[in-house]
Backbone bond lengths (Angstrom), bond angles and torsions (degrees), N, CA, C in turn:
res aa  C-N    CA-C-N  psi(-1)  N-CA   C-N-CA  omega(-1)  CA-C   N-CA-C  phi
1 M - - - 1.437 - - 1.531 108.03 -
2 E 1.348 114.49 131.23 1.470 119.79 179.87 1.510 108.86 -105.75
3 F 1.371 116.23 143.68 1.458 122.59 173.54 1.530 106.56 -108.70
4 L 1.321 115.69 119.96 1.434 120.32 -174.97 1.519 111.03 -132.00
5 K 1.359 117.23 149.61 1.437 122.33 175.08 1.538 110.08 -90.68
6 N 1.320 116.33 -43.84 1.457 122.39 179.88 1.535 107.29 -130.32
7 V 1.311 114.15 135.41 1.479 118.51 -178.73 1.517 109.11 -153.17
8 N 1.309 115.31 147.25 1.429 121.48 177.91 1.543 108.43 -110.76
9 L 1.339 115.21 102.50 1.453 120.70 -176.41 1.551 107.82 -112.54
10 P 1.330 117.46 122.39 1.475 118.32 172.63 1.530 110.14 -61.34
11 L 1.307 117.34 132.01 1.456 121.51 -177.20 1.547 112.86 -56.94
12 Q 1.336 115.88 -33.97 1.474 118.62 179.90 1.527 113.39 -70.02
13 D 1.344 117.82 -11.16 1.466 122.18 177.19 1.531 114.32 -87.07
14 I 1.349 115.93 -13.11 1.482 121.66 -173.25 1.530 108.69 -91.47
15 L 1.321 117.96 116.40 1.477 122.31 172.90 1.527 110.48 -75.71
16 F 1.322 115.37 -54.50 1.450 120.35 179.92 1.542 108.78 -159.00
17 I 1.322 114.33 164.52 1.466 120.77 179.70 1.523 106.88 -126.60
18 E 1.321 114.05 135.26 1.464 121.31 -172.49 1.526 109.45 -122.08
19 A 1.326 117.05 137.05 1.477 122.30 177.19 1.514 110.94 -74.45
20 D 1.322 115.60 141.88 1.474 122.20 172.31 1.521 106.90 -143.78
21 V 1.323 116.99 81.96 1.471 125.86 -174.63 1.528 108.49 55.26
22 N 1.325 118.86 -112.66 1.474 123.09 -178.56 1.510 112.72 -93.80
23 Y 1.283 117.30 16.49 1.469 122.33 -179.20 1.526 108.39 -124.48
24 S 1.318 115.27 161.57 1.458 121.10 173.47 1.530 108.60 -126.75
25 V 1.334 115.86 132.46 1.452 121.51 -177.96 1.540 106.68 -103.46
26 F 1.328 116.15 118.34 1.455 122.08 177.93 1.535 108.35 -92.34
27 H 1.307 116.41 121.98 1.468 121.19 177.73 1.526 106.43 -99.46
28 L 1.322 115.76 118.30 1.448 120.53 -174.48 1.524 110.87 -98.15
29 N 1.357 115.67 158.55 1.473 120.08 -179.31 1.511 113.22 -65.74
30 S 1.350 117.49 -13.38 1.458 121.78 177.28 1.535 111.17 -83.57
31 G 1.328 117.28 -5.41 1.474 122.52 -176.75 1.499 112.39 92.60
32 K 1.299 118.16 -6.89 1.474 124.65 179.96 1.534 109.29 -77.33
33 K 1.340 116.19 149.08 1.453 122.78 173.94 1.532 108.26 -118.42
34 V 1.324 114.28 138.96 1.467 121.51 179.38 1.535 106.69 -128.27
35 V 1.332 115.19 127.83 1.469 121.08 -178.04 1.533 108.17 -104.09
36 I 1.340 116.43 129.27 1.438 123.26 -178.00 1.570 107.12 -117.73
37 A 1.303 116.45 139.20 1.472 121.57 179.44 1.521 111.81 -81.87
38 K 1.331 115.70 60.46 1.453 123.54 174.87 1.534 108.06 -141.99
39 T 1.317 114.63 148.44 1.465 118.05 176.85 1.502 111.76 -72.30
40 L 1.320 117.30 161.14 1.437 120.67 176.78 1.532 111.90 -64.88
41 K 1.350 116.81 -31.63 1.432 121.06 177.01 1.516 110.97 -62.06
42 S 1.324 118.88 -43.69 1.450 121.07 179.17 1.516 111.85 -70.37
43 I 1.315 117.67 -33.39 1.483 122.27 177.73 1.530 108.98 -67.13
44 N 1.344 115.27 -40.23 1.463 120.50 -178.71 1.542 110.99 -61.12
45 K 1.310 118.86 -31.16 1.475 122.88 178.73 1.523 111.41 -73.70
46 I 1.336 116.89 -23.73 1.470 122.87 -175.56 1.506 112.99 -88.46
47 V 1.328 117.40 -44.57 1.452 121.08 -174.01 1.533 112.53 -68.63
48 D 1.284 116.60 153.29 1.473 125.07 -177.79 1.535 109.36 -73.26
49 N 1.315 117.68 117.45 1.483 121.35 -178.39 1.524 112.21 -68.44
50 Q 1.303 117.85 -11.81 1.462 118.62 175.55 1.525 111.59 -71.87
51 Y 1.343 117.27 -25.54 1.447 122.67 -177.79 1.530 114.56 -113.02
52 F 1.302 117.18 -21.27 1.464 121.85 -174.92 1.531 110.94 -122.40
53 I 1.344 116.60 145.51 1.435 121.80 178.51 1.532 108.02 -141.73
54 R 1.309 115.94 137.51 1.471 121.32 175.79 1.543 106.77 -84.28
55 I 1.331 114.82 118.49 1.477 119.01 -175.71 1.530 112.51 -95.85
56 N 1.303 117.86 -18.43 1.484 122.13 175.30 1.539 107.13 -162.51
57 K 1.314 116.79 -172.01 1.456 119.30 -175.07 1.520 114.19 -70.24
58 S 1.350 115.93 -14.00 1.461 118.02 -176.15 1.501 114.88 -124.01
59 S 1.362 119.26 12.21 1.484 118.97 -177.23 1.497 111.98 -149.27
60 I 1.342 114.12 139.39 1.463 124.24 170.84 1.531 105.64 -121.24
61 I 1.310 118.44 131.19 1.484 119.70 178.42 1.534 109.92 -114.34
62 N 1.333 114.43 152.62 1.449 123.59 172.55 1.522 107.13 -84.06
63 L 1.327 117.21 116.83 1.467 120.41 -178.22 1.516 113.31 -64.98
64 C 1.332 116.75 -20.63 1.489 118.89 177.18 1.528 112.52 -64.34
65 Y 1.343 115.53 -23.59 1.458 120.52 -177.99 1.502 113.16 -102.56
66 L 1.345 118.54 1.81 1.436 122.47 179.16 1.519 110.96 -69.96
67 K 1.312 115.79 118.48 1.458 122.13 -175.91 1.530 110.43 -99.86
68 E 1.346 115.31 -45.48 1.476 117.75 -171.03 1.529 110.26 -158.48
69 V 1.331 116.46 144.77 1.486 122.25 175.49 1.537 104.21 -127.63
70 Q 1.356 115.66 125.29 1.472 121.42 179.18 1.520 108.70 -122.15
71 S 1.290 116.35 146.19 1.468 122.00 173.18 1.522 107.15 -105.68
72 V 1.365 113.73 119.78 1.465 118.81 -178.66 1.536 107.04 -134.64
73 S 1.302 116.17 116.96 1.464 122.04 177.22 1.544 113.04 48.15
74 Q 1.290 117.37 54.95 1.466 124.09 179.58 1.537 113.51 63.05
75 N 1.341 117.77 19.73 1.448 122.96 175.26 1.502 108.98 -124.37
76 L 1.308 116.90 149.08 1.465 121.23 173.68 1.519 110.07 -99.78
77 I 1.294 116.87 132.71 1.475 120.82 173.85 1.512 105.78 -110.53
78 I 1.334 113.99 119.73 1.484 121.91 -178.08 1.501 108.75 -105.88
79 T 1.315 117.71 125.21 1.467 122.42 178.81 1.513 108.78 -111.39
80 L 1.339 115.45 127.81 1.462 121.94 176.96 1.544 107.28 -103.74
81 S 1.320 115.37 149.31 1.458 117.71 178.28 1.531 109.60 -92.62
């Protein structure tokens, strides 16, 4: 896992982004994780809403990798490819 202040990540490489207090963890399709010193709220304002959606208070997913959404016992199970 890398901790970076500034980074250039191609949007197509980002599977999902996860909140970690005042940091955001970018999970890449390569399996690599990159930590940025920005809140998920500030990241949500930056990313393109055509490709990314905030699914709960701690996660933003890349819709290009969305494989399946299931409803099970009042919960949603989201599968990324």
